matplotlib code that plots the C-alpha trace (Angstrom):
import matplotlib.pyplot as plt

x = [31.3, 33.6, 32.8, 34.3, 34.2, 34.5, 34.5, 34.1, 37.5, 36.0, 33.7, 36.2, 33.7, 32.7, 36.8, 36.5, 33.4, 35.0, 38.0, 35.9, 34.1, 37.1, 38.6, 35.6, 34.5, 38.1, 38.0, 34.8, 36.5, 34.5, 36.8, 36.6, 38.9, 39.1, 38.7, 39.7, 37.1, 35.8, 35.0, 35.4, 36.2, 34.1, 31.3, 32.0, 29.9, 29.7, 30.8, 29.0, 30.1, 29.5, 29.5, 30.0, 29.5, 27.0, 24.3, 26.3, 29.2, 26.5, 25.0, 28.0, 29.4, 25.9, 26.2, 29.8, 28.1, 25.1, 25.6, 28.2, 25.1, 27.1, 24.7, 25.6, 24.8, 25.0, 25.3, 24.5, 26.8, 25.8, 23.9, 21.0, 19.8, 17.4, 19.4, 20.2, 16.7, 16.1, 18.7, 18.3]
y = [17.5, 14.5, 11.1, 8.1, 4.9, 1.4, -1.8, -5.2, -6.9, -10.2, -8.3, -7.3, -5.4, -3.3, -2.5, -1.5, 1.0, 2.5, 3.4, 4.8, 7.2, 8.2, 9.3, 11.3, 12.8, 14.3, 15.3, 17.3, 19.4, 17.0, 15.4, 11.4, 8.6, 5.0, 3.5, 0.3, -2.2, -0.2, 3.4, 3.7, 7.8, 10.1, 11.8, 14.5, 17.0, 17.0, 13.2, 10.9, 6.8, 5.2, 1.5, -1.3, -4.9, -7.6, -7.4, -8.4, -5.9, -3.3, -4.0, -4.5, -1.2, 0.6, -1.2, 0.3, 3.7, 4.1, 6.3, 8.4, 9.6, 9.4, 9.0, 5.7, 4.7, 1.2, -0.2, -3.9, -6.2, -9.3, -12.1, -13.0, -8.8, -7.8, -6.8, -9.7, -10.7, -8.0, -8.3, -12.1]
z = [-4.5, -4.4, -5.2, -4.0, -5.9, -4.7, -6.9, -6.0, -7.1, -8.1, -10.8, -14.0, -15.4, -12.2, -12.2, -15.9, -15.3, -12.2, -13.8, -16.6, -14.3, -12.5, -15.9, -16.6, -13.7, -13.7, -17.2, -16.1, -12.9, -11.1, -7.7, -7.7, -6.8, -6.8, -3.1, -2.2, -1.3, 1.1, 2.3, 5.9, 5.9, 8.8, 7.5, 4.6, 3.2, -0.7, -0.3, -2.6, -2.9, -5.7, -5.2, -7.6, -7.2, -6.2, -4.0, -1.0, -1.8, -1.6, 1.4, 2.9, 1.9, 3.1, 6.2, 6.6, 5.9, 7.5, 10.5, 8.4, 6.3, 3.8, 0.5, -1.6, -5.2, -6.0, -9.2, -9.5, -11.6, -9.3, -11.1, -8.3, -8.3, -10.4, -13.6, -13.9, -14.7, -17.0, -19.2, -19.6]

ax = plt.figure().add_subplot(projection="3d")
ax.plot(x, y, z, "-o")
ax.set_aspect("equal")
plt.show()
């Protein structure tokens, strides 16, 4: 299995976490790599994309991936989503 991690470059916390996740995965023997602002590779079995950013960023990435059938996990760092409402 390989993780591709995309983070919103406008969210410094997302970039910090993305780098920590890659480091942790690689230390555990799990292949993980950072991607630029988007993921546009062809369908690959055993691939999961982790997206760190706000609502809009996650939605744009999911649109790009919808035909590839690659699983996507989004972690919201935005101010409009449910996490921001819970954490106040």
